[in-house]
C-alpha positions as CSV (number, residue, x, y, z in Angstrom):
1,X,0.5,56.1,-11.6
2,X,3.2,54.0,-10.1
3,X,1.4,50.7,-10.4
4,X,2.2,48.6,-13.5
5,X,-1.0,47.9,-15.4
6,X,-2.5,44.4,-16.0
7,X,-3.5,43.9,-19.6
8,X,-6.3,41.5,-20.5
9,X,-6.3,40.7,-24.2
10,X,-7.2,37.3,-25.7
11,X,-8.0,37.7,-29.4
12,X,-10.2,35.1,-31.2
13,X,-10.1,35.1,-35.0
14,X,-7.9,38.3,-35.1
15,X,-9.5,40.7,-32.7
16,X,-11.0,41.2,-29.2
17,X,-11.8,43.8,-26.6
18,X,-8.7,44.9,-24.6
19,X,-8.7,45.9,-20.9
20,X,-6.0,47.7,-18.9
21,X,-6.4,47.7,-15.1
22,X,-4.3,49.7,-12.7
23,X,-6.2,48.7,-9.6
24,X,-8.2,45.5,-8.7
25,X,-12.0,45.9,-9.1
26,X,-14.8,46.4,-8.5
27,X,-15.0,49.5,-10.6
28,X,-18.6,50.7,-10.6
29,X,-20.2,52.4,-13.6
30,X,-18.4,52.6,-17.0
31,X,-18.1,56.0,-18.6
32,X,-17.8,56.4,-22.4
33,X,-14.6,58.0,-23.6
34,X,-14.5,60.7,-26.2
35,X,-14.7,59.2,-29.7
36,X,-16.8,56.2,-28.5
37,X,-14.1,53.6,-29.0
38,X,-14.0,52.5,-25.4
39,X,-15.0,53.0,-21.8
40,X,-13.1,53.9,-18.6
41,X,-13.7,53.4,-14.9
42,X,-12.7,56.2,-12.5
43,X,-12.6,56.7,-8.7
44,X,-14.6,59.6,-7.2
45,X,-11.4,61.7,-7.3
46,X,-11.2,61.2,-11.1
47,X,-8.2,58.8,-10.8
48,X,-8.4,56.2,-13.6
49,X,-8.8,52.7,-12.4
50,X,-9.3,50.8,-15.6
51,X,-10.0,51.3,-19.4
52,X,-11.5,49.0,-22.0
53,X,-11.1,49.3,-25.8
54,X,-14.0,47.9,-27.8
55,X,-12.3,46.0,-30.6
56,X,-8.5,45.7,-31.1
57,X,-6.9,43.9,-34.0
58,X,-4.2,41.3,-33.2
59,X,-2.1,42.0,-36.3
60,X,-1.6,45.7,-36.0
61,X,-3.6,48.4,-34.3
62,X,-3.3,51.8,-32.6
63,X,-6.1,53.4,-30.6
64,X,-6.4,56.2,-28.1
65,X,-9.0,56.9,-25.4
66,X,-9.3,60.6,-24.5
67,X,-10.6,61.0,-21.0
68,X,-12.4,64.0,-19.4
69,X,-9.7,64.3,-16.7
70,X,-7.1,65.3,-19.3
71,X,-5.5,61.9,-19.7
72,X,-4.9,60.0,-22.9
73,X,-4.5,56.2,-22.8
74,X,-3.1,54.8,-26.1
75,X,-2.4,51.3,-27.1
76,X,-0.1,50.1,-29.9
77,X,-0.5,46.4,-30.9
78,X,1.8,44.6,-33.2
79,X,1.6,40.8,-33.7
80,X,-0.4,40.4,-30.5
81,X,2.1,42.4,-28.3
82,X,0.6,45.4,-26.5
83,X,2.3,48.6,-25.5
84,X,0.5,51.1,-23.3
85,X,1.2,54.8,-23.4
86,X,-0.3,57.1,-20.8
87,X,-0.1,60.9,-21.0
88,X,-1.8,63.9,-19.5
89,X,-2.7,67.2,-21.0
90,X,-2.6,70.4,-19.0
91,X,-6.4,71.0,-19.0
92,X,-9.5,69.0,-18.7
93,X,-11.5,68.1,-21.8
94,X,-15.3,68.7,-21.8
């Protein structure tokens, strides 16, 4: 994906949901990622539009969403600063 993601994260009392958007909405239905720690929104061609992590700690946190199209979206949070890592496996997960 060539477009830089927009990150929405505003912790209150140390944690909050965290959203990453590659395209402006609307997104349609949310789909639960493997491991149940977040949801993703995909276009009909399986391109990922946005993801949301359920609860992310502001102090230090690392989470991954494994998506059925073979992508993994990971976040690394340290002292409220968020880094996004996006990778693709060679096969789809079921």
